[in-house]
N, C-alpha and C positions, 0 to 999 in steps of 0.2 A: 560378616565379609562383603554380604550386598550392598551394602549401604554406602559401598565407595562410589565417589562420581564415576560418571562416565569414561573422561578421560584418563582415568587408572585403569589400566588390563586388569580384569579380574583373574583367578586361580587358575580356571581353565586355558586362557590364552597362555600365562605363563610355562603351561606343565606344555600344551600344544608345543611353544616356540622351544623349550627344550628339549621337547622327544624329536621335533625336527630336525635339527642341530646336531642331536647324537645320531638319530638315523642317519643324515647325509654323512657324518665321520667317518660312520659303520662303513657305510656303501663304500666311500671314497676310497680305505683301505682294502675292502675286499675287492675292489673293479681294479686297483692298481697292484695286488698280489692276481688276479686272475688274468689282466692284460698282459704282466711280462711272464708268465706261464707261457700263455698261446703265442704272444710275440716270439718265444724262445722255441716250442714247438713248430710254429706255425707261422714264417716269417709273413707279416701283412703288406701288400702294396698301399699307396696313397689312398686309392679307394674304399679298399675295406679297411682301413685306421678311420677312416673318417665315418665308416656306419657303422662300426665299432663302438666308435667314440658317442656318435649319435644317439645309440641305444642304451650304453652308459650316463649320458646325459638324459634321458627319455624314463631312466627305469626307477627313479623315486617315484615319477605318479603312482605306476604299480605297484612298489612297495606298500607305499602309504595307503593305498586305496586297499589290498589286503588287509594290513595292520589294522587300519582303522574298522572294517568290516568284520573281522575275527575280534578284536575287542571289544564292539558292540553286541558281536553275538553272544559273547559268553559275557558279557553285563548285563544282558536283555536276560540272558535264563538265571543268571544268580542273584541281582539284585534289579528286580522289573520297576522297581519305582524311581531309578534314577534318569529317565529318557521322558523326554515331553511328550504326550500323547499326541501332538501335530505329527510327530516324526515318524511315529509309529515302529513296530519292531523289526527286527535285520530277520530275514529267512534266508534260506539257502546256502551255498557254498562258495556261491562268486561274490564280488562283489555287487552294492548295487550303484544306481547314479547318485545317493548323498557319499557313497565311499571314493567312489570317482572323482566328487566334486572336492572332496576331502584330500585327496591323491593332488588333484590339480593344484587346489589353492594353497597346500603346502610346500610343492614346487615354485609357485610362482614367488610365494612369500619368500623362502629361503634365497629365488634369484632377486627378488627387490632388496631385500635385505643385504646378501653379498653387494649389491653395486652400491648400494648407499654407504655400507661400511664400507667398502674398498675406495668411494670417493672422500668419506670424512677423512677416512685415513691417510690417503694421497694429498690432500689438500691442508689440513689443520693441525696433523700431530706432528710433533719435531721428530727428527730422526734417529733420537736418542731413546722413546718412548713407543718400540715396537711391539713390547709385550711385556706382562705383568710376572716375567721369570726372575727379577730380581727381588719381588716381593714373597716368590712363593718356591724357593730354593729346594726347600727340606720335603716337600709334597711333587715328587718325579713323576707320578702317574696324570694327575690331572693338567700338568704344565702346558702340553699342547691345546687344551681346550681356554685357556685364561687368557687367551692375548685380548687386545683393545677391539679388534674388529669380531672377534666372536661374541664378546659384549655388546657391541651395537648390533651386532646381528640378532642377536635374543632379543634385545629392546626393541626391534624393527619388528622383528616376528610377530611378539608379544601385543604391540598395536595395531599388526594387520587382523590379527586374530582376536582381537578386542573389535575390530572394526567388523569384522565379521560378524562377530556374534551380536552388536547392536543390528546391524542391518536383517539378519537373520530373525529378531526377536520382534522388529518392526514388520515385516513382512506377515510374519504370524499372528499378531495383533490386527493388520488390517483384513487378513484372511476370515479371524475369527467375529470382526467386526461388519461383515458382510455378509456373513450365515445369519 
């Protein structure tokens, strides 16, 4: 699998892409429920709605950072050979700099993928091809995830993670050469 050309995203990029999309979908669903409950019990003014909406938009950064930190915390404990020695072990209960970077990068990748897929969807796809629902009518659970826009987002996010991986390996190789 490591013999693939650099322009094809590796398995880690695809996994990160799927996880970011699933996290965003789950957060969207949870935020919709929380917002409806809050709005029912505490009617918001326009200013309060903007503040809550802004917090909802930025919260994936925190969630991805915490998930990244705890995932690598567990991996370091049970599978210590899976991490490169240049990055080091994850310690403590709060996310470190790399986890915050992953949170920011995941949020940024999702935003860029949404812009690109929305643009492609609006400009190039015919109106009758709005989703792949017709092909998978028998599988109702996965239907909301199998839209053309989501597939484009998946591909764009995988390529962004592949780009980050190539850049990170390049910086590590430069750092090891200078020592």
